[in-house]
C-alpha positions in Angstrom: -29.5 21.0 111.1 -31.9 20.3 114.0 -33.5 23.5 115.1 -36.6 24.5 116.9 -37.4 26.9 114.1 -36.9 24.5 111.3 -39.8 24.2 108.8 -40.1 22.2 105.6 -40.4 25.6 103.9 -36.7 26.3 104.6 -35.4 23.7 102.2 -37.2 25.6 99.3 -35.2 28.8 99.7 -32.0 27.3 101.1 -31.4 25.0 98.2 -32.1 27.8 95.7 -29.9 30.3 97.6 -27.0 27.9 97.5 -27.5 27.4 93.8 -27.4 31.2 93.3 -24.3 31.6 95.4 -22.2 28.5 94.9 -18.7 28.0 96.3 -15.9 29.4 94.3 -14.3 26.9 91.9 -11.0 27.0 93.8 -12.6 26.3 97.1 -11.4 23.0 98.6 -14.1 20.5 98.5 -13.5 19.2 102.0 -15.4 16.4 103.6 -19.1 15.7 103.6 -19.2 16.7 107.2 -17.6 20.1 106.3 -20.1 20.8 103.6 -23.0 19.8 106.0 -21.7 22.2 108.6 -21.5 24.9 105.9 -25.1 24.4 105.0 -26.2 24.3 108.6 -24.4 27.6 109.3 -26.0 29.2 106.3 -29.4 28.0 107.4 -28.9 29.5 110.9 -27.7 32.8 109.6 -30.5 33.1 107.0 -33.3 31.9 109.2 -32.3 34.1 112.1 -33.3 37.3 110.2 -35.0 36.4 106.9 -37.6 33.8 107.6 -41.1 34.6 108.7 -43.0 32.2 110.9 -45.9 30.3 109.5 -48.4 32.5 111.3 -46.6 35.6 110.0 -46.7 34.3 106.4 -50.4 33.7 106.5 -51.0 37.1 108.1 -48.8 38.9 105.6 -50.4 37.2 102.6 -53.8 38.3 104.0 -52.6 41.9 104.3 -51.4 41.9 100.7 -54.7 40.4 99.6 -56.8 42.9 101.6 -54.8 45.7 99.9 -55.4 44.2 96.5 -59.1 43.9 97.2 -59.2 47.7 97.5 -57.0 48.6 94.6 -57.3 45.6 92.2 -60.8 44.4 92.7 -61.4 43.5 89.1 -58.1 41.7 88.8 -58.8 39.5 91.8 -62.3 38.7 90.4 -60.6 37.6 87.2 -58.0 35.5 89.1 -60.6 33.8 91.3 -62.6 32.9 88.2 -59.8 31.5 86.0 -58.0 29.6 88.8 -60.8 27.1 89.0 -60.3 26.1 85.3 -57.8 23.2 85.3 -57.0 23.2 89.0 -58.3 19.7 89.5 -55.9 18.2 86.9 -52.9 20.4 87.6 -52.9 21.2 91.3 -49.5 19.9 92.7 -48.8 20.1 96.4 -45.1 19.3 95.8 -44.6 22.8 94.3 -45.3 24.3 97.7 -44.1 23.8 101.2 -46.8 21.9 103.1 -46.6 24.7 105.7 -48.1 27.3 103.4 -50.9 25.3 101.8 -53.3 25.4 104.8 -52.7 26.9 108.3 -54.4 24.3 110.5 -52.1 21.4 111.3 -55.0 19.0 111.4 -56.3 20.0 108.0 -52.8 19.9 106.6 -52.3 16.4 107.7 -55.7 15.3 106.3 -54.9 17.0 102.9 -51.6 15.2 102.7 -53.1 11.8 103.6 -55.7 12.2 100.9 -53.1 13.3 98.4 -50.8 10.3 99.1 -53.8 7.9 98.9 -55.2 9.2 95.7 -51.9 10.4 94.1 -53.7 13.7 93.2 -55.4 16.5 95.1 -58.8 15.5 96.4 -61.8 17.5 95.2 -62.5 18.9 98.7 -58.9 20.3 98.8 -58.9 22.1 95.5 -60.0 25.4 97.0 -56.6 25.8 98.7 -54.9 25.7 95.3 -57.3 27.9 93.5 -56.6 30.7 96.0 -54.2 33.6 94.9 -53.1 33.9 98.5 -51.3 30.5 98.2 -48.9 32.0 95.7 -48.3 35.0 97.9 -47.5 32.7 100.8 -45.0 30.9 98.7 -43.3 34.2 97.8 -43.1 35.2 101.5 -42.2 31.9 103.0 -39.3 31.5 100.6 -38.0 35.0 101.0 -38.8 35.6 97.3 -35.8 33.4 96.4 -37.6 30.6 94.7 -39.5 32.7 92.2 -36.9 35.3 91.3 -33.6 35.1 89.3 -30.2 35.7 91.0 -30.1 39.4 90.4 -33.8 40.0 91.4 -33.4 37.9 94.5 -30.2 39.8 95.5 -31.9 43.2 95.0 -35.0 42.2 97.0 -32.9 40.7 99.8 -30.7 43.9 99.9 -33.9 45.9 100.1 -35.4 43.8 102.9 -32.1 43.7 104.9 -31.9 47.5 104.8 -35.4 47.6 106.2 -34.7 44.9 108.8 -37.0 42.5 107.1 -39.9 44.5 108.4 -43.5 43.3 107.7 -44.5 46.5 105.8 -41.6 46.2 103.4 -42.3 42.5 102.8 -45.9 43.5 102.0 -44.6 46.3 99.7 -42.4 43.8 97.8 -45.4 41.5 97.2 -47.6 44.4 96.0 -44.8 45.7 93.8 -44.3 42.3 92.2 -48.0 41.8 91.7 -48.4 45.1 89.9 -45.5 44.4 87.7 -47.0 41.0 86.8 -50.5 42.5 86.3 -50.3 42.5 82.4 -49.4 38.9 82.3 -52.1 38.0 84.9 -54.7 39.8 82.8 -53.9 37.5 79.9 -53.9 34.3 81.9 -57.1 32.3 81.2 -56.7 29.2 83.4 -55.0 27.7 86.4 -51.9 26.6 84.5 -51.2 30.1 83.1 -51.9 31.9 86.4 -49.6 29.5 88.3 -46.9 30.0 85.7 -47.1 33.8 86.0 -46.9 33.7 89.8 -44.1 31.1 90.0 -42.0 32.1 87.0 -43.0 35.6 86.0 -40.8 37.4 88.6 -37.7 35.9 87.0 -38.4 37.8 83.8 -38.7 41.2 85.4 -36.2 43.9 84.3 -34.5 44.4 87.7 -32.8 47.7 87.1 -35.6 49.5 85.1 -38.7 48.1 86.7 -38.2 46.3 90.0 -35.7 48.8 91.5 -38.0 51.8 91.0 -40.9 49.9 92.4 -39.0 49.0 95.6 -37.8 52.7 95.9 -41.5 53.7 95.7 -42.4 51.3 98.5 -39.6 52.6 100.7 -40.5 56.2 100.1 -44.2 55.6 100.8 -43.2 54.0 104.1 -41.1 56.9 105.0 -43.8 59.5 104.3 -46.6 57.3 105.8 -48.7 57.7 102.6 -52.4 57.0 103.5 -52.9 55.1 100.3 -50.0 52.6 100.7 -50.6 49.5 102.7 -46.8 49.3 103.4 -47.2 52.4 105.5 -50.0 51.1 107.7 -47.6 49.6 110.3 -46.3 51.5 113.3 -42.8 50.1 112.8 -40.2 52.8 112.4 -39.2 53.3 108.8 -35.7 53.2 107.6 -34.9 55.9 105.1 -33.7 54.7 101.7 -30.0 54.7 101.2 -30.0 55.4 97.4 -31.3 58.6 96.0 -33.4 58.4 92.9 -34.0 61.4 90.6 -37.5 60.2 89.6 -39.9 58.8 92.2 -42.5 56.5 90.7 -45.9 56.4 92.2 -46.9 54.3 95.2 -47.0 50.6 94.1 -50.5 50.2 95.6 -51.9 53.1 93.6 
């Protein structure tokens, strides 16, 4: 499992992916070494195409946030206000890969030392957990596997694979999910409720009737280079969608 690209983040999505796609019941169990090699092989195949680097994760989350600041200003004001209510009691670094909590290696080490010493998040570190971008980074770093159900994760991964895991499409998925979760986020009144929506809300989305049209819209906006869609701001070549849709929903950022 040793790899120059290995990050603690990988264990979050790899373990969930294996839970979603277990071995067939009639598959010979084999030895522990065989199973370890299978996991290592899956890790290499997934991480080669589907894992963004730490720097990319932070940059992509910022892109999503910047787009939301233009289109969802009131919603972000609401989130930033309610996230501070209860964060001191409920902030839990173990729910996130240490790689996505704070970008600076030095600050990350200091945060973890304080947490291990006090057995809770120190007051000076609470701002990292009361930040909506932390949840976006979790989505991106785990390839959306950890927060979605099996069908939703399969759909998102198919969509991203078709588009070569391009940065604009990853941003588009985040924006689409955010807009679908907006009604629940509006009703969230404290840190616990907001965190629950971000970490568990995507599992409850109706994949075929809500998520699929949203991803189609992101794909079409990228193809047409819509000026209002953040997913179209990249100069990366777009890949045309492979599935026609009779009704095109609006751009997910509008």
